[in-house]
C-alpha positions as CSV (number, residue, x, y, z in Angstrom):
1,M,41.9,10.6,-27.6
2,R,40.5,8.7,-30.9
3,P,39.8,11.6,-33.4
4,D,36.4,10.4,-34.4
5,L,35.5,10.8,-30.5
6,H,37.1,14.1,-30.3
7,Q,34.7,15.4,-33.4
8,R,31.7,13.6,-32.2
9,L,32.7,15.7,-28.6
10,L,33.1,18.8,-30.3
11,A,29.8,18.8,-32.4
12,A,27.7,17.8,-29.0
13,R,29.4,20.2,-27.4
14,A,27.8,23.1,-29.8
15,T,24.3,21.7,-29.3
16,T,21.5,22.2,-27.0
17,P,19.1,19.5,-25.6
18,S,17.1,18.5,-27.4
19,Y,14.1,19.1,-25.1
20,P,12.8,22.4,-23.4
21,E,11.9,21.0,-19.8
22,V,15.9,21.0,-19.0
23,G,16.0,21.1,-14.9
24,A,12.7,19.3,-15.1
25,T,13.9,16.1,-12.7
26,R,15.6,18.6,-9.7
27,G,11.6,19.3,-8.9
28,G,9.2,16.8,-7.8
29,R,6.9,16.8,-11.1
30,L,7.8,16.0,-14.0
31,P,6.6,17.3,-17.8
32,E,3.6,16.2,-19.2
33,G,4.2,14.3,-22.9
34,Y,6.6,11.9,-21.7
35,A,7.1,8.3,-20.0
36,H,8.3,8.7,-16.7
37,L,10.4,6.6,-14.6
38,R,11.3,6.6,-11.0
39,R,13.2,3.9,-9.1
40,R,15.3,3.7,-5.7
41,V,16.8,1.3,-4.0
42,H,17.9,1.6,0.1
43,L,21.8,1.6,0.6
44,G,22.2,1.9,4.7
45,R,22.1,4.6,7.1
46,G,24.2,7.4,8.0
47,P,26.2,10.2,6.7
48,E,29.5,8.0,5.8
49,V,26.9,5.7,3.6
50,L,25.6,8.7,1.7
51,E,29.2,10.0,1.1
52,R,30.4,7.0,-0.4
53,A,27.6,7.0,-2.3
54,G,27.4,10.3,-3.6
55,R,30.9,10.5,-4.7
56,Y,30.2,7.0,-6.7
57,V,27.4,8.5,-8.1
58,L,29.3,12.3,-8.7
59,G,32.1,9.8,-10.4
60,W,29.6,8.6,-13.1
61,G,29.7,4.9,-10.7
62,S,26.1,4.1,-11.7
63,Q,27.0,4.2,-16.0
64,L,30.5,2.7,-15.4
65,G,29.0,0.2,-13.2
66,T,26.8,-0.8,-16.2
67,G,28.9,-1.4,-18.7
68,F,28.9,2.5,-20.4
69,A,32.4,4.4,-21.0
70,V,32.3,7.9,-20.3
71,H,34.4,10.3,-22.8
72,P,35.7,12.5,-21.5
73,Y,36.0,11.4,-18.2
74,A,35.8,13.5,-15.1
75,P,33.2,14.0,-11.8
76,A,29.7,15.1,-12.9
77,E,29.5,18.7,-13.2
78,E,26.9,21.2,-14.5
79,G,27.3,22.4,-17.9
80,A,30.0,19.1,-18.9
81,T,29.0,17.7,-22.1
82,V,29.8,14.2,-22.0
83,L,29.8,10.9,-25.1
84,L,28.4,7.8,-22.7
85,R,29.9,4.6,-25.2
86,L,28.1,1.0,-25.1
87,S,29.5,-1.9,-27.0
88,L,27.3,-4.7,-27.4
89,P,28.6,-8.1,-25.7
90,G,31.0,-10.1,-27.5
91,S,30.9,-7.4,-30.8
92,R,32.9,-4.7,-31.8
93,W,29.9,-3.1,-33.7
94,P,27.7,-1.4,-33.5
95,R,28.8,1.0,-30.7
96,L,26.4,3.6,-29.4
97,V,27.5,6.8,-28.9
98,I,25.4,9.1,-26.9
99,P,25.9,12.5,-26.4
100,C,24.9,14.2,-23.0
101,R,25.2,17.1,-21.0
102,V,24.9,17.4,-17.5
103,V,22.1,19.7,-16.7
104,W,22.5,20.1,-12.7
105,T,24.7,18.8,-9.9
106,V,23.7,18.7,-6.3
107,D,26.0,18.4,-2.9
108,E,24.7,19.1,0.5
109,P,24.3,17.1,3.7
110,D,21.8,15.3,2.7
111,R,21.6,15.0,-1.0
112,I,24.4,14.2,-3.7
113,G,23.6,13.5,-7.2
114,F,23.5,15.4,-10.6
115,A,20.9,14.9,-13.7
116,Y,22.2,14.6,-17.8
117,G,19.8,15.6,-20.5
118,T,20.2,14.7,-24.0
119,L,21.6,16.2,-26.8
120,P,20.6,15.7,-30.3
121,G,22.1,12.4,-31.4
122,H,20.5,10.8,-28.3
123,P,18.2,7.8,-29.0
124,E,15.8,9.3,-26.6
125,C,15.1,13.0,-25.7
126,G,14.8,13.9,-22.0
127,E,16.2,13.6,-18.4
128,E,17.9,11.5,-15.8
129,A,18.5,12.0,-12.4
130,F,20.6,10.2,-10.2
131,L,20.5,11.3,-6.6
132,V,21.8,9.7,-3.5
133,S,20.0,11.4,-0.3
134,M,19.4,10.5,3.7
135,D,16.1,11.0,5.2
136,A,15.3,12.4,8.3
137,D,15.5,9.0,10.2
138,G,19.6,8.7,8.8
139,E,17.7,6.0,6.2
140,V,20.0,6.2,2.8
141,W,18.2,6.2,-0.7
142,F,19.6,5.8,-4.9
143,E,16.7,7.2,-6.8
144,V,16.8,7.4,-10.5
145,V,14.1,9.9,-11.9
146,A,13.5,9.9,-15.7
147,F,11.3,11.5,-18.6
148,S,11.8,10.5,-21.9
149,R,10.3,10.2,-25.3
150,L,12.1,7.9,-28.1
151,A,13.8,10.5,-30.8
152,A,15.7,7.8,-33.4
153,W,14.7,6.2,-35.7
154,Y,15.6,3.1,-34.6
155,A,14.7,3.4,-31.2
156,R,11.1,4.8,-32.6
157,L,11.5,1.4,-34.6
158,G,12.0,-1.0,-32.0
159,R,10.1,0.8,-29.1
160,P,9.0,-2.3,-26.7
161,V,12.9,-3.5,-27.1
162,A,14.1,0.4,-26.3
163,A,11.3,0.8,-23.2
164,L,12.6,-2.4,-21.7
165,C,16.6,-1.4,-22.3
166,Q,15.5,1.6,-20.5
167,Y,14.2,-0.3,-17.5
168,L,17.0,-2.5,-17.9
169,A,19.6,0.0,-17.6
170,I,17.9,1.9,-14.6
171,E,17.7,-1.4,-12.4
172,R,21.4,-2.0,-13.2
173,Y,22.3,1.6,-12.2
174,L,20.7,0.7,-9.2
175,A,22.4,-2.7,-8.4
176,A,25.8,-1.1,-9.3
177,V,25.6,1.7,-6.8
178,A,24.1,-1.0,-4.2
179,A,27.0,-2.8,-4.6
180,A,29.4,0.0,-4.7
181,V,28.3,0.9,-1.2
182,A,28.2,-2.9,-0.1
183,G,31.5,-3.8,-1.5
184,P,34.7,-4.4,0.2
185,A,35.4,-0.4,0.8
186,A,32.1,-0.4,2.9
187,G,33.6,-2.1,5.8
């Protein structure tokens, strides 16, 4: 483990989420005062699709499939603190290190997923949930639900770019899960 990442992880573990509405993505209504985003994609049908997609999501597949690294890597578990790392293509720098904490997980017969919340040092303030669910007709969906506002000065300075980056990241999360479920292991 790189010493700088270890120090940043220890520092992140010592903090609390940077917003008071911890766990709000678990329910239906998102808190006021934040931008809200809710997007979903159809994955297929049946318990096998739910299980395969759910394991992928709990294993940080949507983040890893989008170019983030997760440190330390382990399946999402409530209370775990992680550093999401993102490098800009073709460059060693700048490299964003984004501290997050898993605030809830669910593993039920018709729902599998988790949410993480921002910690101090994250460019945003809020929460994102990643949930695979199966409806009464057996259709399986992957949904990303988020509430956030910009926190870091560089994110506020580039507000339109930051909003576009979040939207594009969520679209890539949806595409990564859909591709993983439709991939070779699906056959």
